[in-house]
C-alpha positions in Angstrom: 85.0 97.1 105.7 81.8 98.5 103.9 82.3 101.1 101.2 82.1 104.4 103.1 81.8 107.0 99.9 79.5 106.8 97.0 81.8 107.0 94.3 85.4 106.8 95.5 87.2 105.1 98.4 90.8 104.9 99.2 92.2 101.3 99.6 95.8 100.1 100.2 97.5 96.7 99.3 101.0 95.2 99.2 103.1 92.8 97.1 105.2 91.1 99.2 108.4 89.4 98.1 109.3 86.1 99.6 112.6 86.5 101.6 114.9 84.1 99.4 113.0 82.3 96.6 111.5 84.6 93.3 108.0 84.1 94.4 105.1 86.6 95.2 102.7 86.0 98.1 99.2 86.2 97.1 95.7 84.8 98.3 92.5 84.4 96.4 90.2 87.1 97.2 87.1 85.8 99.2 84.2 87.8 97.2 86.0 88.3 93.7 87.6 84.7 93.3 90.4 85.9 92.4 94.3 85.9 93.2 95.5 89.5 94.1 97.9 91.1 96.6 97.1 91.8 100.1 94.9 94.7 100.8 91.7 96.7 101.6 89.9 99.8 102.7 91.7 102.9 104.4 89.3 103.4 107.5 88.0 106.8 108.1 90.0 106.7 111.2 93.6 105.7 109.5 96.4 106.9 107.3 97.1 104.4 104.7 100.1 103.1 106.8 97.7 101.8 109.9 95.5 100.6 107.2 98.2 98.4 105.2 99.5 97.6 109.0 96.2 95.5 110.1 95.6 94.3 106.7 98.8 92.5 106.7 98.1 91.3 109.9 94.6 90.0 109.1 95.1 88.8 105.2 98.9 87.2 105.6 99.7 87.4 109.7 102.5 89.5 109.2 103.9 92.5 111.1 105.2 95.2 109.1 108.2 95.1 111.3 108.8 91.2 109.5 109.2 93.6 106.0 111.6 95.5 104.3 109.8 98.4 102.3 111.1 98.2 98.5 111.6 100.9 96.1 111.3 104.1 98.2 112.4 107.2 96.4 115.4 109.4 98.7 112.7 111.6 99.7 112.8 114.0 102.6 112.2 113.3 106.0 110.2 116.0 108.2 110.2 115.5 112.1 107.7 118.5 113.2 104.7 118.3 115.6 101.3 116.9 113.9 103.3 115.8 110.6 103.6 112.3 109.6 106.2 110.8 107.0 104.2 107.9 104.9 106.3 105.8 102.8 105.9 106.5 99.5 103.7 103.8 97.5 105.6 102.4 94.6 102.4 102.2 92.4 99.1 104.3 92.4 95.9 103.5 90.5 92.1 103.8 90.2 90.2 100.7 89.3 86.5 100.5 88.9 85.1 98.0 91.8 81.7 97.6 90.0 81.7 96.4 86.2 79.3 99.8 85.6 82.4 101.8 86.9 79.7 103.2 89.7 82.2 103.1 92.6 85.9 102.8 92.4 88.9 102.3 94.3 92.0 104.6 94.5 94.9 102.3 95.8 98.3 102.9 97.4 100.1 99.8 96.5 103.5 99.3 98.4 106.4 96.8 97.5 107.6 94.8 100.7 110.1 91.8 101.1 109.2 89.9 104.2 112.0 88.8 106.3 109.7 85.3 107.0 108.0 82.9 104.9 105.9 81.5 107.7 102.6 83.6 107.5 98.9 82.4 108.1 96.5 84.8 107.6 93.3 85.1 110.8 90.3 83.0 110.8 87.6 84.9 108.7 90.0 85.7 106.1 91.0 83.8 102.8 93.1 80.5 103.7 93.7 79.9 100.3 97.4 81.6 99.7 100.9 81.0 99.2 103.9 82.2 97.1 103.7 82.1 93.7 106.3 82.2 91.0 106.3 84.2 87.8 104.9 81.0 85.9 102.7 80.0 88.5 101.4 83.6 88.2 101.2 83.5 84.4 99.4 80.2 85.0 96.2 81.8 87.4 95.9 84.2 84.2 95.5 81.6 81.5 92.9 80.2 83.5 91.4 83.8 84.4 91.9 83.6 88.1 94.1 86.8 88.0 93.4 90.3 87.0 95.9 91.6 84.0 97.0 94.8 86.1 97.8 92.0 88.7 99.5 90.1 86.6 101.2 93.0 84.6 102.4 94.2 88.3 103.6 90.9 89.1 105.6 90.7 85.7 107.5 94.0 86.1 108.3 93.0 90.1 109.9 89.5 88.6 111.7 91.5 86.0 113.2 94.0 88.5 113.7 92.2 91.7 114.0 88.4 90.3 
């Protein structure tokens, strides 16, 4: 999806843990050429959870019913007309999309554990993907194929969950 605002766009992404192994799903972003967690823009007609649903279906071939949401606080669940409870992201950050800082993304980042490792992105999405150990992810960093912040988050996940 193209940028819909001048200075900021809202995005959503997810780090997905392998169901049995100490590995994290990453794909090589088609435009950036870097290994990243799947995700994308929140469209004007979506809330963040709806955006994550369609991004995971497209970029991973994974339905959210095939995942467990991790790192959720004990928050109130309110059921009222017009009130929608959304899962709380485990991480939220702003990053420059363009190097000059003229456009930024505000990302809601979720942490999921998949119930399956059988994934296949849709046609037109990056077909360069996989489940990677923290050692393999560090190797991407050595080769400048991953952003510093992506490595930092993967290292935090590895220390906490593996």
